[in-house]
N, CA, C and O atoms as a Tripos MOL2 file, in Angstrom:
@<TRIPOS>MOLECULE
protein
  288   287    72     0     0
PROTEIN
NO_CHARGES

@<TRIPOS>ATOM
      1 N           0.8890   -0.9660    0.1740 N.3       1 MET1
      2 CA          0.0870    0.2270    0.0460 C.3       1 MET1
      3 C           1.0250    1.2040    0.3050 C.2       1 MET1
      4 O           0.6680    2.3600    0.0760 O.2       1 MET1
      5 N           2.0540    1.0320    0.6960 N.am      2 THR2
      6 CA          3.0250    2.0610    0.4020 C.3       2 THR2
      7 C           3.3530    2.6840   -0.5200 C.2       2 THR2
      8 O           3.4120    3.9070   -0.6540 O.2       2 THR2
      9 N           3.7870    1.1950   -1.8000 N.am      3 TYR3
     10 CA          4.3410    2.1670   -2.7350 C.3       3 TYR3
     11 C           3.0360    2.6680   -3.9250 C.2       3 TYR3
     12 O           3.2040    3.0450   -5.0850 O.2       3 TYR3
     13 N           1.8120    2.5200   -3.2040 N.am      4 VAL4
     14 CA          0.8600    3.1430   -4.4260 C.3       4 VAL4
     15 C           0.6780    4.3000   -4.2800 C.2       4 VAL4
     16 O           0.5050    5.0880   -5.2090 O.2       4 VAL4
     17 N           0.6890    4.6740   -2.7210 N.am      5 LEU5
     18 CA          0.2760    6.1890   -2.0990 C.3       5 LEU5
     19 C           2.0710    6.3080   -2.9910 C.2       5 LEU5
     20 O           2.0430    6.8540   -4.0940 O.2       5 LEU5
     21 N           2.7280    6.0750   -2.7520 N.am      6 ALA6
     22 CA          3.6670    7.0690   -3.1420 C.3       6 ALA6
     23 C           3.8310    7.1640   -5.0110 C.2       6 ALA6
     24 O           4.4960    8.0170   -5.5990 O.2       6 ALA6
     25 N           3.1400    6.1970   -5.5780 N.am      7 ILE7
     26 CA          3.3250    5.8420   -7.3280 C.3       7 ILE7
     27 C           1.9840    7.3040   -7.4350 C.2       7 ILE7
     28 O           2.1260    8.2470   -8.2130 O.2       7 ILE7
     29 N           0.8950    7.1730   -6.5720 N.am      8 LEU8
     30 CA         -0.2520    8.2110   -6.6280 C.3       8 LEU8
     31 C           0.2530    9.5350   -6.4070 C.2       8 LEU8
     32 O          -0.0740   10.5470   -7.0260 O.2       8 LEU8
     33 N           1.1350    9.4320   -5.4070 N.am      9 SER9
     34 CA          1.2220   11.2520   -5.0170 C.3       9 SER9
     35 C           2.5430   12.1480   -6.2220 C.2       9 SER9
     36 O           2.5670   13.3530   -6.4720 O.2       9 SER9
     37 N           3.5960   10.9590   -6.8190 N.am     10 ALA10
     38 CA          4.0680   11.3060   -7.9440 C.3      10 ALA10
     39 C           3.2270   11.7980   -8.9480 C.2      10 ALA10
     40 O           3.3440   12.9140   -9.4550 O.2      10 ALA10
     41 N           2.2780   10.8640   -9.2690 N.am     11 LEU11
     42 CA          1.2610   11.1480  -10.6230 C.3      11 LEU11
     43 C           0.7520   12.6780  -10.3670 C.2      11 LEU11
     44 O           0.8800   13.6590  -11.0980 O.2      11 LEU11
     45 N           0.0260   12.5370   -8.8690 N.am     12 ALA12
     46 CA         -0.5670   13.9620   -9.2100 C.3      12 ALA12
     47 C           0.0970   14.9720   -9.2350 C.2      12 ALA12
     48 O          -0.3480   15.9200   -9.8820 O.2      12 ALA12
     49 N           1.4130   15.1050   -8.5220 N.am     13 GLY13
     50 CA          2.6230   16.1310   -9.0510 C.3      13 GLY13
     51 C           2.9710   16.2740  -10.2450 C.2      13 GLY13
     52 O           3.2750   17.2950  -10.8620 O.2      13 GLY13
     53 N           2.9100   15.0800  -10.5970 N.am     14 LEU14
     54 CA          3.2160   15.2160  -12.3350 C.3      14 LEU14
     55 C           2.0650   16.0970  -13.3010 C.2      14 LEU14
     56 O           2.3480   17.0120  -14.0740 O.2      14 LEU14
     57 N           0.7790   15.5780  -13.0390 N.am     15 VAL15
     58 CA         -0.3950   16.4930  -13.4380 C.3      15 VAL15
     59 C          -0.3360   17.8840  -13.0840 C.2      15 VAL15
     60 O          -0.2450   18.9890  -13.6190 O.2      15 VAL15
     61 N          -0.4320   17.3160  -11.8740 N.am     16 LEU16
     62 CA         -0.3270   19.3010  -11.1570 C.3      16 LEU16
     63 C           0.8930   20.4830  -11.7450 C.2      16 LEU16
     64 O           0.8980   21.7020  -11.5750 O.2      16 LEU16
     65 N           1.6170   19.8500  -12.2840 N.am     17 GLY17
     66 CA          2.9090   20.5080  -12.4890 C.3      17 GLY17
     67 C           3.1190   20.7700  -13.6440 C.2      17 GLY17
     68 O           3.9140   21.6470  -13.9830 O.2      17 GLY17
     69 N           2.3230   19.9300  -14.6040 N.am     18 TRP18
     70 CA          2.3030   19.8590  -16.0980 C.3      18 TRP18
     71 C           1.1250   20.9940  -16.4400 C.2      18 TRP18
     72 O           1.3730   21.8550  -17.2840 O.2      18 TRP18
     73 N          -0.1380   20.9670  -15.7690 N.am     19 LEU19
     74 CA         -0.8300   22.2020  -15.6680 C.3      19 LEU19
     75 C          -0.6240   23.0100  -15.2690 C.2      19 LEU19
     76 O          -1.1390   23.9310  -15.9030 O.2      19 LEU19
     77 N           0.2140   23.5060  -13.9890 N.am     20 ALA20
     78 CA          0.5850   24.8200  -13.9040 C.3      20 ALA20
     79 C           1.3740   25.1560  -14.7790 C.2      20 ALA20
     80 O           0.9780   26.2970  -15.0170 O.2      20 ALA20
     81 N           2.3220   24.9540  -15.5180 N.am     21 ALA21
     82 CA          3.0770   25.4360  -16.2910 C.3      21 ALA21
     83 C           2.8290   25.5800  -17.4520 C.2      21 ALA21
     84 O           3.5320   26.3700  -18.0830 O.2      21 ALA21
     85 N           1.7660   24.8820  -18.1160 N.am     22 ALA22
     86 CA          1.0230   25.0810  -19.5680 C.3      22 ALA22
     87 C           0.2750   26.2750  -19.1860 C.2      22 ALA22
     88 O           0.6140   27.2880  -19.7970 O.2      22 ALA22
     89 N          -1.0110   26.4560  -18.0030 N.am     23 PHE23
     90 CA         -1.2180   26.9870  -18.2770 C.3      23 PHE23
     91 C          -0.5540   28.3980  -17.7220 C.2      23 PHE23
     92 O          -1.0800   29.3930  -18.2210 O.2      23 PHE23
     93 N           0.3620   28.6210  -16.9070 N.am     24 GLY24
     94 CA          0.7460   29.8500  -16.7190 C.3      24 GLY24
     95 C           1.5610   30.3340  -17.9440 C.2      24 GLY24
     96 O           1.5660   31.5590  -18.0700 O.2      24 GLY24
     97 N           2.3990   29.4820  -19.0690 N.am     25 THR25
     98 CA          2.7410   29.8600  -20.0770 C.3      25 THR25
     99 C           1.5480   30.6010  -20.9320 C.2      25 THR25
    100 O           1.6620   31.5790  -21.6720 O.2      25 THR25
    101 N           0.3340   29.8200  -20.5990 N.am     26 LEU26
    102 CA         -0.9670   30.1370  -21.9670 C.3      26 LEU26
    103 C          -0.7140   31.6590  -21.1810 C.2      26 LEU26
    104 O           0.2280   32.2400  -21.7200 O.2      26 LEU26
    105 N          -1.0750   32.1310  -20.5030 N.am     27 VAL27
    106 CA         -1.3960   33.4560  -19.6750 C.3      27 VAL27
    107 C          -0.2030   34.2570  -19.8160 C.2      27 VAL27
    108 O          -0.3630   35.4150  -20.2030 O.2      27 VAL27
    109 N           1.1380   33.7860  -19.5370 N.am     28 LEU28
    110 CA          2.1850   34.8810  -19.4800 C.3      28 LEU28
    111 C           2.9840   35.1330  -20.8170 C.2      28 LEU28
    112 O           3.9390   35.9000  -20.9410 O.2      28 LEU28
    113 N           2.3380   34.2370  -21.9270 N.am     29 GLY29
    114 CA          3.1460   33.8880  -23.2280 C.3      29 GLY29
    115 C           2.9430   34.7680  -23.7100 C.2      29 GLY29
    116 O           3.9170   35.2010  -24.3260 O.2      29 GLY29
    117 N           1.4940   35.7380  -23.8080 N.am     30 GLY30
    118 CA          1.5630   37.0440  -25.0020 C.3      30 GLY30
    119 C           2.1860   38.2310  -24.2260 C.2      30 GLY30
    120 O           2.1390   39.3480  -24.7400 O.2      30 GLY30
    121 N           2.6970   38.0740  -23.1650 N.am     31 ALA31
    122 CA          3.3690   39.6940  -22.3760 C.3      31 ALA31
    123 C           4.8750   39.2860  -22.6130 C.2      31 ALA31
    124 O           5.7250   40.1280  -22.3210 O.2      31 ALA31
    125 N           5.3680   37.7940  -23.2310 N.am     32 PHE32
    126 CA          6.9890   37.9460  -23.1420 C.3      32 PHE32
    127 C           6.6910   37.6540  -25.2030 C.2      32 PHE32
    128 O           7.6170   37.1420  -25.8320 O.2      32 PHE32
    129 N           5.7990   37.9220  -25.7100 N.am     33 GLY33
    130 CA          6.1580   37.9990  -27.4690 C.3      33 GLY33
    131 C           5.4030   36.9700  -27.8750 C.2      33 GLY33
    132 O           5.0870   36.8990  -29.0630 O.2      33 GLY33
    133 N           5.0440   36.1320  -27.0790 N.am     34 LEU34
    134 CA          5.2620   34.6770  -27.9470 C.3      34 LEU34
    135 C           3.3200   34.7930  -28.6200 C.2      34 LEU34
    136 O           2.2970   35.0330  -27.9790 O.2      34 LEU34
    137 N           3.5340   34.4710  -30.2720 N.am     35 SER35
    138 CA          2.4250   34.5140  -31.1440 C.3      35 SER35
    139 C           1.2530   33.3860  -30.6680 C.2      35 SER35
    140 O           1.4710   32.2630  -30.2140 O.2      35 SER35
    141 N           0.1020   33.9530  -30.8810 N.am     36 ASP36
    142 CA         -1.0210   32.8840  -30.8250 C.3      36 ASP36
    143 C          -1.4050   32.1350  -32.1180 C.2      36 ASP36
    144 O          -2.1720   31.1850  -32.2780 O.2      36 ASP36
    145 N          -0.4570   33.0180  -33.2250 N.am     37 PHE37
    146 CA         -0.5860   32.4500  -34.4800 C.3      37 PHE37
    147 C          -0.8870   30.9720  -34.9790 C.2      37 PHE37
    148 O           0.0770   30.2060  -35.0070 O.2      37 PHE37
    149 N          -2.0860   30.5130  -35.3610 N.am     38 GLU38
    150 CA         -1.9210   28.7680  -35.7940 C.3      38 GLU38
    151 C          -1.5330   28.0190  -34.2800 C.2      38 GLU38
    152 O          -0.9100   26.9650  -34.1500 O.2      38 GLU38
    153 N          -2.1520   28.9810  -33.0640 N.am     39 GLY39
    154 CA         -1.9820   27.8560  -32.1440 C.3      39 GLY39
    155 C          -0.7600   27.4410  -31.4400 C.2      39 GLY39
    156 O          -0.5960   26.4680  -30.7050 O.2      39 GLY39
    157 N           0.4900   28.8260  -31.9790 N.am     40 GLU40
    158 CA          2.1550   28.7630  -31.4570 C.3      40 GLU40
    159 C           2.0410   28.6770  -29.8030 C.2      40 GLU40
    160 O           2.7490   27.8440  -29.2360 O.2      40 GLU40
    161 N           1.3220   29.3690  -29.1640 N.am     41 ARG41
    162 CA          1.4750   29.5010  -27.9140 C.3      41 ARG41
    163 C           0.9350   28.4080  -26.6660 C.2      41 ARG41
    164 O           1.4090   28.2020  -25.5490 O.2      41 ARG41
    165 N          -0.6280   27.6260  -27.5740 N.am     42 ALA42
    166 CA         -0.7280   26.2700  -27.0940 C.3      42 ALA42
    167 C           0.2660   25.1620  -27.7180 C.2      42 ALA42
    168 O           0.6260   24.3720  -26.8450 O.2      42 ALA42
    169 N           0.4550   25.0670  -28.1640 N.am     43 MET43
    170 CA          1.6200   24.6320  -28.5480 C.3      43 MET43
    171 C           3.3390   24.6970  -27.7890 C.2      43 MET43
    172 O           4.0550   23.6970  -27.7510 O.2      43 MET43
    173 N           3.5630   25.4180  -27.4970 N.am     44 VAL44
    174 CA          4.7130   25.1860  -26.7300 C.3      44 VAL44
    175 C           4.1670   25.3940  -25.5170 C.2      44 VAL44
    176 O           5.0290   25.0010  -24.7310 O.2      44 VAL44
    177 N           3.2500   25.7770  -24.9110 N.am     45 ALA45
    178 CA          2.8360   25.4030  -23.5580 C.3      45 ALA45
    179 C           2.3880   24.1510  -23.3290 C.2      45 ALA45
    180 O           2.5300   24.0770  -22.1090 O.2      45 ALA45
    181 N           2.0670   23.4080  -23.5830 N.am     46 PHE46
    182 CA          1.5150   22.2970  -23.7240 C.3      46 PHE46
    183 C           3.0240   21.0050  -24.1330 C.2      46 PHE46
    184 O           3.2720   19.9500  -23.5500 O.2      46 PHE46
    185 N           3.4420   21.3680  -24.8030 N.am     47 PHE47
    186 CA          4.2930   20.4360  -25.3510 C.3      47 PHE47
    187 C           5.9450   20.7870  -25.4840 C.2      47 PHE47
    188 O           6.7610   19.9220  -25.7990 O.2      47 PHE47
    189 N           6.2480   21.9580  -25.2430 N.am     48 ALA48
    190 CA          7.7050   22.1670  -24.7130 C.3      48 ALA48
    191 C           7.7640   22.9130  -23.2740 C.2      48 ALA48
    192 O           8.9160   22.9540  -22.8430 O.2      48 ALA48
    193 N           6.6640   23.5970  -22.3100 N.am     49 ILE49
    194 CA          7.1620   23.9510  -20.7300 C.3      49 ILE49
    195 C           6.3730   22.8260  -20.2580 C.2      49 ILE49
    196 O           6.8570   22.1570  -19.3440 O.2      49 ILE49
    197 N           5.2910   22.5220  -20.7080 N.am     50 GLY50
    198 CA          4.5490   21.4590  -19.6880 C.3      50 GLY50
    199 C           5.1140   20.2470  -18.9910 C.2      50 GLY50
    200 O           4.9780   19.9740  -17.7980 O.2      50 GLY50
    201 N           5.6830   19.6500  -19.7890 N.am     51 PRO51
    202 CA          6.7050   18.4710  -19.6990 C.3      51 PRO51
    203 C           7.7310   18.8210  -18.3840 C.2      51 PRO51
    204 O           7.7840   18.2280  -17.3070 O.2      51 PRO51
    205 N           8.3950   19.8000  -18.7710 N.am     52 VAL52
    206 CA          9.4740   20.8050  -17.2930 C.3      52 VAL52
    207 C           8.4040   20.7950  -16.3900 C.2      52 VAL52
    208 O           8.6290   20.1560  -15.3620 O.2      52 VAL52
    209 N           7.5790   21.1910  -16.4590 N.am     53 GLY53
    210 CA          6.7530   21.5890  -15.1590 C.3      53 GLY53
    211 C           6.0180   20.1310  -14.3950 C.2      53 GLY53
    212 O           5.5670   19.9920  -13.2580 O.2      53 GLY53
    213 N           6.1220   19.1610  -15.5440 N.am     54 GLY54
    214 CA          5.4570   18.1470  -14.9860 C.3      54 GLY54
    215 C           6.5700   17.3530  -13.8980 C.2      54 GLY54
    216 O           6.4540   17.2830  -12.6750 O.2      54 GLY54
    217 N           7.5860   16.8330  -14.6840 N.am     55 ALA55
    218 CA          9.1100   16.7250  -14.1510 C.3      55 ALA55
    219 C           9.0580   17.1430  -12.7630 C.2      55 ALA55
    220 O           8.9500   16.3590  -11.8200 O.2      55 ALA55
    221 N           9.1590   18.7230  -12.6440 N.am     56 ILE56
    222 CA          9.0930   19.0210  -11.4750 C.3      56 ILE56
    223 C           8.4180   18.5080  -10.4630 C.2      56 ILE56
    224 O           8.8430   18.0440   -9.4050 O.2      56 ILE56
    225 N           6.9380   18.6640  -11.0010 N.am     57 GLY57
    226 CA          5.5130   18.0960  -10.4230 C.3      57 GLY57
    227 C           6.1600   16.4230   -9.3890 C.2      57 GLY57
    228 O           6.0240   15.9810   -8.2480 O.2      57 GLY57
    229 N           6.7380   16.0830  -10.4420 N.am     58 LEU58
    230 CA          6.6540   14.6000  -10.0960 C.3      58 LEU58
    231 C           7.9740   14.5620   -8.6820 C.2      58 LEU58
    232 O           7.8770   14.1610   -7.5220 O.2      58 LEU58
    233 N           8.9510   15.0720   -9.3210 N.am     59 VAL59
    234 CA          9.8730   14.9110   -8.0300 C.3      59 VAL59
    235 C           9.3460   16.0440   -6.8290 C.2      59 VAL59
    236 O           9.3400   15.5870   -5.6860 O.2      59 VAL59
    237 N           8.9420   17.3570   -6.9770 N.am     60 LEU60
    238 CA          8.0820   17.6510   -5.3770 C.3      60 LEU60
    239 C           6.9890   16.5840   -5.0820 C.2      60 LEU60
    240 O           7.1360   16.2810   -3.8990 O.2      60 LEU60
    241 N           6.2100   16.0490   -5.4890 N.am     61 GLY61
    242 CA          4.8050   14.8110   -5.1230 C.3      61 GLY61
    243 C           6.0700   13.9250   -4.4260 C.2      61 GLY61
    244 O           5.9320   13.8150   -3.2070 O.2      61 GLY61
    245 N           6.9730   13.4380   -4.8420 N.am     62 LEU62
    246 CA          7.6330   12.1680   -4.5180 C.3      62 LEU62
    247 C           8.0440   12.7430   -3.0410 C.2      62 LEU62
    248 O           7.5100   12.4270   -1.9770 O.2      62 LEU62
    249 N           9.2300   13.7540   -3.2530 N.am     63 TRP63
    250 CA          9.6510   14.6370   -1.9810 C.3      63 TRP63
    251 C           8.3970   15.0260   -1.1350 C.2      63 TRP63
    252 O           8.8900   15.1990   -0.0200 O.2      63 TRP63
    253 N           7.4370   15.1940   -1.0580 N.am     64 MET64
    254 CA          6.4800   15.5850   -0.7750 C.3      64 MET64
    255 C           5.8930   14.6440    0.5900 C.2      64 MET64
    256 O           5.7810   14.7330    1.8120 O.2      64 MET64
    257 N           5.5770   13.5750   -0.6800 N.am     65 TRP65
    258 CA          5.0160   12.3800    0.2210 C.3      65 TRP65
    259 C           6.1710   11.5300    1.4690 C.2      65 TRP65
    260 O           5.8260   10.9740    2.5110 O.2      65 TRP65
    261 N           7.6930   11.6950    0.8660 N.am     66 ARG66
    262 CA          8.2490   11.0480    1.5610 C.3      66 ARG66
    263 C           9.0440   11.9230    3.4470 C.2      66 ARG66
    264 O           9.6870   11.4370    4.3780 O.2      66 ARG66
    265 N           8.4790   13.3800    3.1400 N.am     67 LYS67
    266 CA          8.4550   14.3000    4.2980 C.3      67 LYS67
    267 C           7.2260   14.0700    5.2420 C.2      67 LYS67
    268 O           7.2420   13.9610    6.4680 O.2      67 LYS67
    269 N           5.9140   14.0090    4.1970 N.am     68 LEU68
    270 CA          4.8350   13.4350    5.4040 C.3      68 LEU68
    271 C           5.0560   11.9850    6.2380 C.2      68 LEU68
    272 O           4.8490   11.8250    7.4410 O.2      68 LEU68
    273 N           5.5740   10.8820    5.1950 N.am     69 ARG69
    274 CA          5.5940    9.2980    5.3040 C.3      69 ARG69
    275 C           6.9560    9.6590    6.7980 C.2      69 ARG69
    276 O           6.9280    9.1920    7.9360 O.2      69 ARG69
    277 N           7.7980   10.4390    6.3060 N.am     70 ALA70
    278 CA          8.7530   10.3060    7.7590 C.3      70 ALA70
    279 C           8.0880   11.4170    9.2040 C.2      70 ALA70
    280 O           8.4520   11.3830   10.3790 O.2      70 ALA70
    281 N           7.3240   12.0730    8.7410 N.am     71 GLY71
    282 CA          6.3960   12.9790   10.3600 C.3      71 GLY71
    283 C           5.4810   11.6830   10.4740 C.2      71 GLY71
    284 O           4.4900   12.3470   10.1690 O.2      71 GLY71
    285 N           4.9780   10.4640   10.6420 N.am     72 ARG72
    286 CA          3.9760    9.3210   11.0740 C.3      72 ARG72
    287 C           5.2820    9.1200   12.6840 C.2      72 ARG72
    288 O           5.0670    8.2740   13.5520 O.2      72 ARG72
@<TRIPOS>BOND
     1     1     2 1
     2     2     3 1
     3     3     4 2
     4     3     5 am
     5     5     6 1
     6     6     7 1
     7     7     8 2
     8     7     9 am
     9     9    10 1
    10    10    11 1
    11    11    12 2
    12    11    13 am
    13    13    14 1
    14    14    15 1
    15    15    16 2
    16    15    17 am
    17    17    18 1
    18    18    19 1
    19    19    20 2
    20    19    21 am
    21    21    22 1
    22    22    23 1
    23    23    24 2
    24    23    25 am
    25    25    26 1
    26    26    27 1
    27    27    28 2
    28    27    29 am
    29    29    30 1
    30    30    31 1
    31    31    32 2
    32    31    33 am
    33    33    34 1
    34    34    35 1
    35    35    36 2
    36    35    37 am
    37    37    38 1
    38    38    39 1
    39    39    40 2
    40    39    41 am
    41    41    42 1
    42    42    43 1
    43    43    44 2
    44    43    45 am
    45    45    46 1
    46    46    47 1
    47    47    48 2
    48    47    49 am
    49    49    50 1
    50    50    51 1
    51    51    52 2
    52    51    53 am
    53    53    54 1
    54    54    55 1
    55    55    56 2
    56    55    57 am
    57    57    58 1
    58    58    59 1
    59    59    60 2
    60    59    61 am
    61    61    62 1
    62    62    63 1
    63    63    64 2
    64    63    65 am
    65    65    66 1
    66    66    67 1
    67    67    68 2
    68    67    69 am
    69    69    70 1
    70    70    71 1
    71    71    72 2
    72    71    73 am
    73    73    74 1
    74    74    75 1
    75    75    76 2
    76    75    77 am
    77    77    78 1
    78    78    79 1
    79    79    80 2
    80    79    81 am
    81    81    82 1
    82    82    83 1
    83    83    84 2
    84    83    85 am
    85    85    86 1
    86    86    87 1
    87    87    88 2
    88    87    89 am
    89    89    90 1
    90    90    91 1
    91    91    92 2
    92    91    93 am
    93    93    94 1
    94    94    95 1
    95    95    96 2
    96    95    97 am
    97    97    98 1
    98    98    99 1
    99    99   100 2
   100    99   101 am
   101   101   102 1
   102   102   103 1
   103   103   104 2
   104   103   105 am
   105   105   106 1
   106   106   107 1
   107   107   108 2
   108   107   109 am
   109   109   110 1
   110   110   111 1
   111   111   112 2
   112   111   113 am
   113   113   114 1
   114   114   115 1
   115   115   116 2
   116   115   117 am
   117   117   118 1
   118   118   119 1
   119   119   120 2
   120   119   121 am
   121   121   122 1
   122   122   123 1
   123   123   124 2
   124   123   125 am
   125   125   126 1
   126   126   127 1
   127   127   128 2
   128   127   129 am
   129   129   130 1
   130   130   131 1
   131   131   132 2
   132   131   133 am
   133   133   134 1
   134   134   135 1
   135   135   136 2
   136   135   137 am
   137   137   138 1
   138   138   139 1
   139   139   140 2
   140   139   141 am
   141   141   142 1
   142   142   143 1
   143   143   144 2
   144   143   145 am
   145   145   146 1
   146   146   147 1
   147   147   148 2
   148   147   149 am
   149   149   150 1
   150   150   151 1
   151   151   152 2
   152   151   153 am
   153   153   154 1
   154   154   155 1
   155   155   156 2
   156   155   157 am
   157   157   158 1
   158   158   159 1
   159   159   160 2
   160   159   161 am
   161   161   162 1
   162   162   163 1
   163   163   164 2
   164   163   165 am
   165   165   166 1
   166   166   167 1
   167   167   168 2
   168   167   169 am
   169   169   170 1
   170   170   171 1
   171   171   172 2
   172   171   173 am
   173   173   174 1
   174   174   175 1
   175   175   176 2
   176   175   177 am
   177   177   178 1
   178   178   179 1
   179   179   180 2
   180   179   181 am
   181   181   182 1
   182   182   183 1
   183   183   184 2
   184   183   185 am
   185   185   186 1
   186   186   187 1
   187   187   188 2
   188   187   189 am
   189   189   190 1
   190   190   191 1
   191   191   192 2
   192   191   193 am
   193   193   194 1
   194   194   195 1
   195   195   196 2
   196   195   197 am
   197   197   198 1
   198   198   199 1
   199   199   200 2
   200   199   201 am
   201   201   202 1
   202   202   203 1
   203   203   204 2
   204   203   205 am
   205   205   206 1
   206   206   207 1
   207   207   208 2
   208   207   209 am
   209   209   210 1
   210   210   211 1
   211   211   212 2
   212   211   213 am
   213   213   214 1
   214   214   215 1
   215   215   216 2
   216   215   217 am
   217   217   218 1
   218   218   219 1
   219   219   220 2
   220   219   221 am
   221   221   222 1
   222   222   223 1
   223   223   224 2
   224   223   225 am
   225   225   226 1
   226   226   227 1
   227   227   228 2
   228   227   229 am
   229   229   230 1
   230   230   231 1
   231   231   232 2
   232   231   233 am
   233   233   234 1
   234   234   235 1
   235   235   236 2
   236   235   237 am
   237   237   238 1
   238   238   239 1
   239   239   240 2
   240   239   241 am
   241   241   242 1
   242   242   243 1
   243   243   244 2
   244   243   245 am
   245   245   246 1
   246   246   247 1
   247   247   248 2
   248   247   249 am
   249   249   250 1
   250   250   251 1
   251   251   252 2
   252   251   253 am
   253   253   254 1
   254   254   255 1
   255   255   256 2
   256   255   257 am
   257   257   258 1
   258   258   259 1
   259   259   260 2
   260   259   261 am
   261   261   262 1
   262   262   263 1
   263   263   264 2
   264   263   265 am
   265   265   266 1
   266   266   267 1
   267   267   268 2
   268   267   269 am
   269   269   270 1
   270   270   271 1
   271   271   272 2
   272   271   273 am
   273   273   274 1
   274   274   275 1
   275   275   276 2
   276   275   277 am
   277   277   278 1
   278   278   279 1
   279   279   280 2
   280   279   281 am
   281   281   282 1
   282   282   283 1
   283   283   284 2
   284   283   285 am
   285   285   286 1
   286   286   287 1
   287   287   288 2
@<TRIPOS>SUBSTRUCTURE
     1 MET1         2 RESIDUE 1 A MET
     2 THR2         6 RESIDUE 1 A THR
     3 TYR3        10 RESIDUE 1 A TYR
     4 VAL4        14 RESIDUE 1 A VAL
     5 LEU5        18 RESIDUE 1 A LEU
     6 ALA6        22 RESIDUE 1 A ALA
     7 ILE7        26 RESIDUE 1 A ILE
     8 LEU8        30 RESIDUE 1 A LEU
     9 SER9        34 RESIDUE 1 A SER
    10 ALA10       38 RESIDUE 1 A ALA
    11 LEU11       42 RESIDUE 1 A LEU
    12 ALA12       46 RESIDUE 1 A ALA
    13 GLY13       50 RESIDUE 1 A GLY
    14 LEU14       54 RESIDUE 1 A LEU
    15 VAL15       58 RESIDUE 1 A VAL
    16 LEU16       62 RESIDUE 1 A LEU
    17 GLY17       66 RESIDUE 1 A GLY
    18 TRP18       70 RESIDUE 1 A TRP
    19 LEU19       74 RESIDUE 1 A LEU
    20 ALA20       78 RESIDUE 1 A ALA
    21 ALA21       82 RESIDUE 1 A ALA
    22 ALA22       86 RESIDUE 1 A ALA
    23 PHE23       90 RESIDUE 1 A PHE
    24 GLY24       94 RESIDUE 1 A GLY
    25 THR25       98 RESIDUE 1 A THR
    26 LEU26      102 RESIDUE 1 A LEU
    27 VAL27      106 RESIDUE 1 A VAL
    28 LEU28      110 RESIDUE 1 A LEU
    29 GLY29      114 RESIDUE 1 A GLY
    30 GLY30      118 RESIDUE 1 A GLY
    31 ALA31      122 RESIDUE 1 A ALA
    32 PHE32      126 RESIDUE 1 A PHE
    33 GLY33      130 RESIDUE 1 A GLY
    34 LEU34      134 RESIDUE 1 A LEU
    35 SER35      138 RESIDUE 1 A SER
    36 ASP36      142 RESIDUE 1 A ASP
    37 PHE37      146 RESIDUE 1 A PHE
    38 GLU38      150 RESIDUE 1 A GLU
    39 GLY39      154 RESIDUE 1 A GLY
    40 GLU40      158 RESIDUE 1 A GLU
    41 ARG41      162 RESIDUE 1 A ARG
    42 ALA42      166 RESIDUE 1 A ALA
    43 MET43      170 RESIDUE 1 A MET
    44 VAL44      174 RESIDUE 1 A VAL
    45 ALA45      178 RESIDUE 1 A ALA
    46 PHE46      182 RESIDUE 1 A PHE
    47 PHE47      186 RESIDUE 1 A PHE
    48 ALA48      190 RESIDUE 1 A ALA
    49 ILE49      194 RESIDUE 1 A ILE
    50 GLY50      198 RESIDUE 1 A GLY
    51 PRO51      202 RESIDUE 1 A PRO
    52 VAL52      206 RESIDUE 1 A VAL
    53 GLY53      210 RESIDUE 1 A GLY
    54 GLY54      214 RESIDUE 1 A GLY
    55 ALA55      218 RESIDUE 1 A ALA
    56 ILE56      222 RESIDUE 1 A ILE
    57 GLY57      226 RESIDUE 1 A GLY
    58 LEU58      230 RESIDUE 1 A LEU
    59 VAL59      234 RESIDUE 1 A VAL
    60 LEU60      238 RESIDUE 1 A LEU
    61 GLY61      242 RESIDUE 1 A GLY
    62 LEU62      246 RESIDUE 1 A LEU
    63 TRP63      250 RESIDUE 1 A TRP
    64 MET64      254 RESIDUE 1 A MET
    65 TRP65      258 RESIDUE 1 A TRP
    66 ARG66      262 RESIDUE 1 A ARG
    67 LYS67      266 RESIDUE 1 A LYS
    68 LEU68      270 RESIDUE 1 A LEU
    69 ARG69      274 RESIDUE 1 A ARG
    70 ALA70      278 RESIDUE 1 A ALA
    71 GLY71      282 RESIDUE 1 A GLY
    72 ARG72      286 RESIDUE 1 A ARG
């Protein structure tokens, strides 16, 4: 059961990190000169910046799970 919770927390961090990075890129992309012509901003957000946020979220999800588990 411990491993299942670790995997679920890692996946939750991955999804939340991906969505946060992609949404932030969509919102702030126009301010930094990223064009919205033919979906350029959306493609950059979900295929270039999103995976970076997902990787960071994955690591943070596992780290948070370990910290909460160690506190017991």
